[in-house]
KOLROPA-988983 format. One line per field, with one value per residue (C-alpha): x negated, y negated, z. Coordinates in Angstrom, 3 decimals. Each point is the difference from the previous one (the first is absolute). Layout:
N
c1: c(X / ...) $
c2: c(Y / ...) $
c3: c(Z / ...) $
***
This chain:
511
c1: c(-0.387 / -0.339 / -0.183 / 0.373 / 0.367 / 3.400 / -1.711 / 2.263 / -0.356 / -3.322 / 1.153 / 2.608 / -1.463 / 1.922 / 0.264 / -0.381 / 1.059 / -2.346 / 2.181 / 0.368 / 3.685 / 0.111 / -0.180 / 2.437 / 2.552 / -0.135 / 0.888 / 2.875 / 2.927 / 2.501 / 0.045 / -3.876 / -1.006 / -3.819 / -1.339 / -2.948 / 1.621 / 2.493 / -2.154 / 0.666 / 3.954 / -0.659 / -1.574 / 2.703 / 2.829 / -1.235 / -0.943 / 3.066 / 2.430 / -2.189 / 1.981 / -1.871 / -2.117 / -3.817 / -1.085 / -3.771 / -1.017 / -3.935 / -0.694 / 1.854 / -2.318 / 1.778 / 3.177 / -1.217 / 1.202 / 3.262 / 0.357 / -0.874 / 3.376 / 2.098 / -0.955 / 0.057 / 3.724 / 1.944 / -1.969 / 0.810 / 3.919 / 1.427 / -2.061 / -0.484 / 3.818 / 1.149 / -2.224 / 1.921 / 3.143 / -2.373 / -0.939 / 3.148 / 2.564 / -2.711 / -2.567 / 3.400 / -2.333 / 1.540 / 0.228 / -1.663 / -1.229 / -2.007 / -0.066 / -0.209 / -3.680 / -1.479 / 0.997 / -1.487 / -3.241 / -0.025 / 0.262 / -2.482 / -2.691 / 0.209 / -1.643 / -2.648 / -0.670 / 1.208 / -2.775 / -2.761 / 1.401 / -0.654 / -3.308 / -1.208 / 0.889 / -1.395 / -3.257 / -0.443 / 1.782 / 1.288 / 3.972 / 0.630 / -1.756 / 2.168 / 2.929 / -0.117 / -0.802 / 2.823 / 2.437 / -1.081 / 0.348 / 3.659 / 1.070 / -1.617 / 2.053 / 3.567 / 0.175 / -1.052 / 2.244 / 3.407 / -2.314 / 1.004 / 2.937 / 3.258 / 0.205 / 3.016 / 1.890 / 1.072 / 4.047 / 2.250 / 3.342 / 2.096 / 4.396 / 1.598 / 4.016 / 1.622 / 3.528 / 1.751 / 4.222 / -0.140 / 2.174 / -0.904 / 2.403 / -1.200 / 1.383 / -1.799 / -2.275 / 0.120 / 3.343 / -1.011 / -3.080 / -1.256 / -3.539 / -0.165 / -3.280 / -0.062 / -2.586 / 0.086 / -3.132 / -0.443 / -2.685 / -0.344 / -2.774 / 0.918 / -3.262 / 1.575 / -0.184 / 2.286 / 1.209 / -3.154 / -0.697 / -2.346 / -1.589 / -2.979 / -1.398 / -3.298 / -2.330 / -2.925 / -2.823 / -1.178 / -3.297 / 1.249 / 0.894 / -3.615 / -1.060 / 2.694 / -1.390 / -3.734 / 1.009 / 1.906 / -2.488 / -2.985 / 1.896 / 1.529 / -4.023 / -1.144 / 2.564 / 0.603 / -4.053 / 0.495 / 1.943 / -2.515 / -2.654 / 2.192 / 1.294 / -4.163 / -1.353 / 3.368 / -0.933 / -2.918 / 0.677 / 2.528 / -3.276 / -0.798 / 3.180 / 1.806 / 2.573 / 3.554 / -0.743 / 3.540 / 0.539 / -1.993 / 0.981 / 3.699 / -0.795 / -0.376 / 4.136 / 0.950 / -1.790 / 1.489 / 3.309 / 0.341 / -0.972 / 1.232 / 3.550 / -0.827 / -1.824 / 3.683 / 1.559 / -2.539 / 0.754 / 3.648 / 0.573 / -2.988 / 0.578 / -3.507 / -3.380 / -2.345 / 1.164 / -0.407 / -3.085 / -1.474 / 1.145 / -2.184 / -3.150 / 0.122 / 0.105 / -3.321 / -1.434 / 0.691 / -1.691 / -3.122 / -0.642 / 0.766 / -2.086 / -2.851 / 0.038 / -0.505 / -3.079 / 1.236 / -3.223 / 0.372 / -2.583 / -0.583 / -2.188 / -0.017 / -3.860 / 2.355 / 3.400 / 0.612 / -1.004 / 1.471 / 3.482 / -0.253 / -0.496 / 3.780 / 0.887 / -0.655 / 1.628 / 3.174 / 1.883 / -0.722 / 1.853 / 2.591 / 0.851 / -0.378 / 2.295 / 2.356 / -0.712 / 0.211 / 3.814 / 0.852 / -1.649 / 2.861 / 2.681 / -1.880 / -0.731 / 3.603 / 1.380 / -2.912 / 0.754 / 3.727 / 1.984 / 0.598 / 0.490 / 2.566 / 1.715 / 0.295 / 1.394 / 3.437 / 0.237 / -2.189 / -1.434 / -3.698 / 1.025 / 1.014 / -3.127 / -1.533 / 2.159 / -0.626 / -3.918 / 0.696 / 1.786 / -2.903 / -2.083 / 1.663 / 2.229 / -2.244 / -3.792 / -1.015 / 1.691 / -1.217 / -3.684 / 0.053 / 0.687 / -2.053 / -3.098 / 3.171 / 0.989 / -3.541 / -0.534 / 2.914 / 0.791 / -2.900 / -1.371 / 0.976 / 3.797 / 0.681 / -0.964 / 2.482 / 2.492 / -0.616 / 0.598 / 3.363 / 1.258 / -0.508 / 2.485 / 2.781 / -0.836 / 0.026 / 2.870 / 1.855 / -0.834 / 1.234 / 3.733 / -0.537 / 2.213 / -0.008 / -2.714 / 0.551 / -0.079 / -3.960 / -0.732 / 0.575 / -2.025 / -3.057 / -0.460 / -1.579 / -2.820 / -1.066 / -1.222 / -0.746 / -2.213 / -0.774 / -0.839 / -1.268 / -2.603 / -0.843 / -1.069 / -1.819 / -2.320 / 0.016 / -1.317 / -2.672 / -1.375 / -0.217 / -1.416 / -2.330 / -4.009 / -1.013 / -0.963 / 2.084 / 3.142 / 0.814 / -0.303 / 1.853 / 3.114 / 0.037 / -0.168 / 3.179 / 2.280 / -1.338 / 1.664 / 3.365 / -0.161 / -1.660 / 0.771 / 3.313 / 1.575 / -0.936 / 2.110 / 2.570 / -0.119 / 0.592 / 2.496 / 2.272 / -1.078 / 1.259 / 3.220 / 1.365 / 0.024 / 1.262 / 1.556 / 1.420 / -1.400 / 2.293 / -0.798 / -3.256 / -0.336 / 2.351 / -3.302 / -2.309 / 2.271 / -0.637 / -3.665 / -0.629 / 1.554 / -2.513 / -2.547 / 1.234 / -0.113 / -3.374 / -1.175 / 1.262 / -1.942 / -2.996 / 0.539 / -0.196 / -3.186 / -1.600 / 0.699 / -1.511 / -2.774 / -0.829 / 0.467 / 1.577 / -2.373 / 0.677 / -1.649 / 0.308 / -0.836 / 3.163 / 2.403 / -0.393 / -0.402) $
c2: c(-0.239 / -3.680 / -2.522 / -3.744 / -3.345 / -1.645 / -3.286 / -2.246 / 1.005 / 1.338 / 1.417 / 3.094 / 2.936 / 1.756 / 3.394 / 1.507 / 3.871 / 1.967 / 1.767 / -0.887 / -1.473 / 2.966 / 2.625 / -2.331 / -0.406 / 3.784 / 0.264 / -1.973 / 2.617 / -0.852 / 3.936 / 0.011 / 1.174 / -1.005 / 4.052 / -2.518 / -2.113 / 2.975 / 0.499 / -3.871 / 0.726 / 3.378 / -2.611 / -2.555 / 2.366 / 1.703 / -2.664 / -1.715 / 3.049 / 2.350 / 3.405 / 0.821 / 2.885 / -0.855 / 1.039 / -0.372 / -0.987 / -0.144 / -0.390 / -3.735 / -1.977 / -3.393 / 1.247 / -0.021 / -3.027 / 0.579 / 3.215 / -2.943 / -1.531 / 3.055 / 1.591 / -3.234 / -1.479 / 3.403 / 0.055 / -3.584 / 0.060 / 2.625 / -2.751 / -3.439 / -0.735 / 1.349 / -1.347 / -2.763 / 1.961 / 2.071 / -2.857 / -1.558 / 2.924 / 2.131 / -2.536 / -2.788 / -2.841 / -3.266 / -1.306 / -3.485 / 0.480 / 2.971 / 1.890 / -3.227 / -0.685 / 2.812 / 0.005 / -3.015 / 0.152 / 3.254 / -1.670 / -3.183 / 2.538 / 1.956 / -3.847 / 0.416 / 4.410 / 0.564 / -3.085 / 1.576 / 3.781 / -0.820 / -1.991 / 3.140 / 2.519 / -2.726 / 0.244 / 3.607 / 1.019 / 3.125 / -0.053 / 3.616 / 0.027 / -3.215 / 1.229 / 3.150 / -1.772 / -1.967 / 2.485 / 2.014 / -2.607 / -0.751 / 3.226 / 0.035 / -3.344 / 1.063 / 3.256 / -2.225 / -1.949 / 2.997 / 0.852 / -4.175 / 0.908 / -1.781 / -3.527 / 0.772 / -3.607 / -0.277 / -0.579 / -1.084 / 0.121 / -0.548 / -0.068 / -1.026 / 0.622 / -1.635 / 1.255 / -2.104 / 0.552 / 3.005 / 3.249 / 3.551 / 2.437 / 3.898 / 3.522 / 1.452 / 2.284 / 2.384 / 0.543 / 1.657 / 1.693 / 3.045 / -2.055 / -3.283 / -2.031 / -3.892 / -2.348 / -3.231 / -2.285 / -4.206 / -1.726 / -3.638 / -2.699 / -3.227 / -1.715 / -0.957 / -3.698 / -2.426 / 0.082 / -0.386 / -3.114 / 1.108 / 2.987 / 0.007 / 2.663 / 0.546 / 1.962 / 1.704 / 1.651 / 3.455 / 1.857 / 2.348 / -2.362 / -0.863 / 3.290 / -0.097 / -2.984 / 0.860 / 3.644 / -1.379 / -2.819 / 2.095 / 2.388 / -1.937 / -2.021 / 3.338 / 0.860 / -3.369 / -0.357 / 3.714 / -2.628 / -1.929 / 2.593 / 2.055 / -2.854 / -1.059 / 3.525 / 0.933 / -3.620 / 1.409 / 3.271 / -2.000 / -1.778 / 3.374 / 1.236 / -3.092 / 1.198 / -2.561 / -0.392 / -0.543 / 3.805 / 1.234 / -1.858 / 1.236 / 3.265 / -1.622 / -1.499 / 3.483 / 1.628 / -2.761 / 0.531 / 3.650 / 0.320 / -3.160 / 1.295 / 3.790 / -1.788 / -1.581 / 3.128 / 2.094 / -2.756 / -0.334 / 3.860 / 0.112 / -2.878 / -0.802 / -0.866 / 3.037 / 2.026 / -2.616 / -1.084 / 3.304 / -0.022 / -3.560 / 2.072 / 3.032 / -2.186 / -2.176 / 3.250 / 1.108 / -3.462 / 0.556 / 3.189 / -1.678 / -2.856 / 2.219 / 0.833 / -2.953 / -2.145 / -3.925 / -1.615 / -3.897 / -0.527 / -3.003 / -1.433 / -4.034 / -1.160 / -2.486 / 0.460 / -3.039 / -2.179 / 1.598 / -0.116 / -3.107 / -1.251 / 1.273 / -1.809 / -3.388 / 0.685 / -2.209 / 2.727 / 2.251 / -2.048 / -0.943 / 3.947 / 0.387 / -3.034 / 2.070 / 3.602 / -1.468 / -1.510 / 3.665 / 2.009 / -1.965 / 2.206 / 3.083 / -0.170 / -0.569 / 2.937 / 2.383 / -0.267 / -1.581 / 1.573 / 3.364 / -1.806 / -2.149 / 3.238 / 1.453 / -3.231 / 0.043 / 3.776 / 1.957 / 3.236 / 1.604 / 1.390 / -2.568 / -2.255 / 3.088 / -0.517 / -3.725 / 0.449 / 2.983 / -2.477 / -2.530 / 2.383 / 1.705 / -2.652 / -3.153 / 0.613 / 2.856 / -1.159 / -3.326 / 1.345 / 2.303 / -2.689 / -2.505 / -0.391 / -1.179 / -2.538 / -1.290 / -0.714 / -1.202 / -2.531 / -0.129 / 0.272 / -3.123 / -0.149 / 3.387 / -1.062 / -2.894 / 2.103 / 2.351 / -3.101 / -0.858 / 3.837 / -0.458 / -3.119 / 2.319 / 3.318 / -2.090 / -2.145 / 3.771 / 0.782 / -2.598 / 0.869 / 3.479 / 1.882 / 3.716 / 1.517 / 2.479 / -3.192 / -0.574 / 2.978 / -2.017 / -2.672 / 1.625 / 0.333 / -3.521 / 1.696 / 0.714 / -3.441 / -1.398 / 3.111 / 2.137 / -2.900 / -2.132 / 2.896 / 0.708 / -3.442 / -0.263 / 2.850 / -1.365 / -3.642 / 1.136 / 2.352 / -2.884 / -2.820 / 2.053 / 0.529 / 2.883 / 1.753 / -1.806 / 1.558 / 1.534 / -3.126 / -2.565 / 2.698 / -0.176 / -3.495 / -0.388 / 2.658 / -1.609 / -3.258 / 2.119 / 2.575 / -2.308 / -3.734 / 0.619 / 3.485 / -1.316 / -3.606 / 2.002 / 2.442 / -3.286 / -1.510 / 3.294 / 1.075 / -3.541 / -0.367 / 3.655 / -0.947 / -3.324 / -0.588 / 3.169 / 2.335 / -1.808 / -3.136 / 0.647 / 1.073 / -2.869 / -2.771 / 2.871 / -0.377 / -4.102 / 0.102 / 2.521 / -2.315 / -2.817 / 2.154 / 0.947 / -4.212 / 0.153 / 2.394 / -1.399 / -2.911 / 1.635 / 1.743 / -3.299 / -0.832 / 2.619 / 0.665 / -3.452 / 0.729 / 3.798 / 2.254 / 3.401 / 2.884 / 3.539 / 3.190 / 2.840 / 2.383 / -0.650 / -0.514 / 2.074 / 3.873) $
c3: c(0.459 / -0.660 / 1.916 / -1.861 / 1.080 / -1.097 / -2.573 / 2.163 / 3.561 / 1.366 / 2.872 / -1.323 / -1.326 / -2.994 / -0.074 / -3.653 / -0.098 / -1.796 / -2.235 / -3.459 / -0.831 / -2.136 / 2.941 / 2.215 / -2.678 / -0.265 / 3.332 / 0.071 / -0.779 / 2.128 / 1.355 / 0.025 / 3.343 / 0.897 / 1.548 / 0.974 / 2.795 / 1.242 / 3.139 / 0.569 / -0.567 / 2.158 / 2.965 / -0.218 / 0.366 / 2.800 / 2.189 / -0.428 / -0.261 / 2.303 / -1.441 / -2.932 / -0.414 / -0.937 / -3.201 / -1.113 / -3.587 / 0.519 / -3.259 / -0.011 / 2.614 / -1.780 / 2.193 / 3.140 / 1.118 / -1.031 / 2.606 / 2.838 / -0.688 / -0.514 / 2.933 / 2.098 / -1.160 / 0.901 / 3.145 / 1.065 / -0.998 / 2.810 / 2.820 / -0.868 / -1.506 / 3.165 / 2.812 / 0.830 / 0.251 / 2.496 / 1.843 / 0.144 / 1.189 / 1.357 / 2.201 / -0.307 / -0.870 / -0.908 / -3.586 / 1.143 / 3.721 / -0.830 / -3.239 / -2.112 / 1.843 / -0.349 / -4.031 / -0.343 / 2.154 / -2.021 / -3.325 / 1.149 / 0.668 / -3.431 / -0.748 / 1.479 / -0.067 / -3.451 / -0.703 / 1.677 / -0.603 / -3.757 / 0.116 / 1.757 / -2.513 / -2.682 / 1.920 / 0.515 / -3.457 / 2.184 / -0.894 / 0.736 / 3.290 / 1.059 / -1.152 / 1.745 / 2.963 / -0.125 / -0.719 / 3.101 / 2.487 / -2.074 / 1.011 / 3.755 / 0.475 / -1.225 / 2.169 / 3.238 / -0.721 / 0.657 / 3.455 / 1.165 / 2.905 / -0.869 / 1.561 / 2.900 / 0.325 / 3.218 / 0.184 / 3.020 / -0.508 / 3.168 / -0.027 / 2.904 / 0.092 / 2.787 / 1.708 / 1.795 / 1.572 / -3.013 / 0.940 / -1.879 / 0.100 / -0.443 / 0.732 / 2.485 / -1.022 / 3.095 / -0.872 / -3.431 / 0.634 / 1.937 / 0.407 / 0.416 / 1.253 / 0.671 / -0.590 / 1.049 / -0.491 / 0.746 / -0.833 / 0.943 / -0.767 / 1.741 / -1.086 / -3.158 / -1.099 / -1.717 / -3.452 / -2.808 / -1.324 / -3.026 / -2.148 / -1.093 / -2.689 / 0.897 / -3.127 / 0.914 / -1.883 / 1.434 / 0.268 / -2.305 / -2.590 / -0.290 / -0.462 / -2.926 / -1.541 / 0.309 / -1.837 / -2.313 / -0.843 / 0.174 / -2.976 / -2.091 / -0.393 / -0.978 / -2.387 / -1.272 / -0.889 / -2.142 / -3.121 / -1.022 / -0.375 / -1.433 / -2.983 / -0.005 / -1.021 / -2.536 / -1.694 / -0.411 / -1.337 / -2.482 / -1.735 / -0.930 / -1.589 / -0.866 / 1.888 / 1.788 / 4.022 / 0.086 / -1.734 / 2.624 / 3.342 / -0.770 / 1.341 / 3.140 / -0.024 / -1.244 / 3.173 / 2.316 / -1.206 / -0.288 / 3.614 / 1.631 / -0.052 / 0.645 / 3.664 / 0.352 / -0.037 / 2.288 / 2.197 / 0.225 / 0.114 / 2.951 / 1.678 / 0.493 / -2.463 / 1.008 / -3.326 / -2.607 / 1.716 / -0.114 / -4.225 / 0.260 / 1.898 / -2.901 / -2.766 / 1.431 / 0.832 / -3.634 / -1.096 / 1.640 / -1.622 / -3.460 / 0.845 / 0.861 / -3.396 / -1.378 / -0.539 / 0.723 / -0.911 / -1.604 / -2.932 / 1.164 / 2.992 / 1.228 / 1.100 / 1.412 / 0.821 / 2.149 / -2.636 / -2.852 / 1.793 / 1.232 / -3.820 / -0.633 / 3.031 / -1.579 / -3.165 / 0.481 / -2.058 / 2.132 / 3.038 / -1.613 / -0.844 / 3.840 / 1.380 / -2.198 / 0.895 / 3.412 / -0.390 / -0.906 / 2.385 / 2.331 / -1.652 / -0.009 / 4.059 / -0.027 / -2.045 / 1.214 / 3.994 / -0.128 / -2.641 / 1.797 / 3.017 / -1.373 / -1.676 / 3.321 / 1.388 / -2.486 / 0.582 / -2.844 / 1.122 / -0.256 / -3.146 / -1.454 / 0.631 / -1.621 / -2.984 / -0.173 / -0.183 / -2.558 / -1.925 / 0.427 / -1.742 / -2.620 / -1.250 / 0.665 / 0.510 / -1.821 / -3.827 / 0.249 / 1.083 / -3.379 / -1.955 / 2.224 / -2.795 / -2.266 / 2.528 / 1.079 / -4.087 / -0.633 / 2.529 / 2.377 / 3.128 / 2.019 / -1.672 / 0.812 / 3.784 / -0.567 / -0.992 / 3.180 / 2.004 / -2.374 / 0.848 / 4.020 / -0.663 / -1.042 / 1.872 / 3.486 / -1.257 / -0.691 / 3.552 / 1.738 / -1.185 / 0.283 / 2.796 / -2.012 / 0.701 / -3.209 / -2.541 / 0.955 / -2.422 / -3.376 / 1.263 / 1.015 / -3.569 / -0.117 / 1.925 / -3.339 / -0.562 / 3.669 / 0.464 / -3.259 / -2.123 / 2.842 / 0.800 / -3.090 / -0.228 / 3.343 / -0.646 / -4.155 / 0.780 / 3.116 / -2.547 / -2.651 / 2.417 / 1.821 / -0.773 / -0.656 / 3.581 / 2.037 / -1.686 / 3.633 / 2.376 / -2.701 / -0.595 / 4.426 / -0.315 / -2.130 / 1.635 / 3.564 / -1.190 / -1.036 / 2.600 / 2.708 / 0.246 / -2.563 / 1.590 / 3.424 / -0.391 / -1.491 / 3.814 / 1.567 / -1.840 / -0.010 / 3.546 / 1.634 / -2.412 / 0.440 / 3.987 / -0.501 / -3.645 / -0.193 / -2.977 / -2.602 / 0.628 / 0.405 / -3.654 / -1.590 / 1.595 / -1.406 / -3.586 / 0.088 / 0.735 / -2.710 / -2.300 / 1.153 / -0.128 / -4.067 / -0.515 / 1.353 / -1.988 / -3.368 / 1.240 / 0.627 / -3.609 / -2.071 / 2.100 / -0.739 / -3.902 / -0.335 / 1.269 / -1.231 / -3.111 / -0.295 / 0.918 / -1.429 / 1.772 / -2.214 / 2.394 / 2.135 / -2.749 / -2.634 / -0.134) $
***
């Protein structure tokens, strides 16, 4: 592969495909299956769904990265979407007082941990070792959550009934029963005070909540750091084959959409989370076995990582992208962590929660990821980010008027824009804007803005809103926020068009 400098921009590297146009054209068939990328598809499927059997194609070395994500996403599907329900129903955490604080702190930490781990990965150039360690810690953290005792809430309820000048007539049981015993008990409390003038509500965060906060944050840091590494490795293989990133990444959504409803059924049937999280552990173990057969080495090494990453940050285009990515991250935080909470609050079952995730994947993310190369080529990276903001306006406005839980399923098709296209744009732009040798760090910075800064603000807004504004009003105000964000994005788009030209990426958008 060759790295070329754009004539008008010295801070952006354009990655040219090593394949000739004729070779790429031969693979343009709609039903074409790129056998060299099968292991990558397998990787994405298992990580999200955690329910496929492992297959090994030792001679397909280019497919190695997909096997990471195939195991990763199925493995996480039975656990991550239901962690909020686990915290609410099993531990009794409140939205704003406890859980909102945990989610916010967790996503803020992503800003530092993801970037730091990305730097270590670029410095050591040991992607496979780091991914395996993170996956093992992820399994340990989630299973330790099951050992956290349920938080007992002390509830006192006193009922007092006064009888004054009352007469009660009853049949004398001594004349009816052959055996009769009479027991009389009088309890007197002479220390009662007068009528209470005020009632106080007191909320406390027990020590057990901090145990949950630590374990959940630790597991999330480990699982969250794997995604940019997998995307980085995937992009490296795409350069060799001329494949399309979205068509590989969509297998993660297939795994996620398959096993999320299965986990919901298991949780409803067993009344607990042990079985579904056991499925998660099995899939992640298969993930580790599969990745052990892979060779995940980046072909380029930066001699000065901080300097190369700093040159990316000096790009005004990159900073403008970061602003829009941040605003989209706010919506992502609300959907990821509070949509299931919302469905449960309006009467939806855990099965419906799982079905909503299945619709998000099969009806939304998968089709849009499959055609993501065409969308990016025709519409452009930045325009798709603005489209995601506009979609959030309609999506949250719909939620604000939703009271019948089953009607949430049609709206989840919009997840194809807010995640399917959006995620592909982030990975594609991260590869495009990075310099050789710092791909993992650049990807980590972009996704830290999305899942760290943006999602943390979304958790704060949703957590406080659900407690004090009610969930429907929270989504209504969220739709207003994204309407303003869409206007800001359009203004930034005008400013961006005045100073930069269109950059074509043959290795991402062409096959």
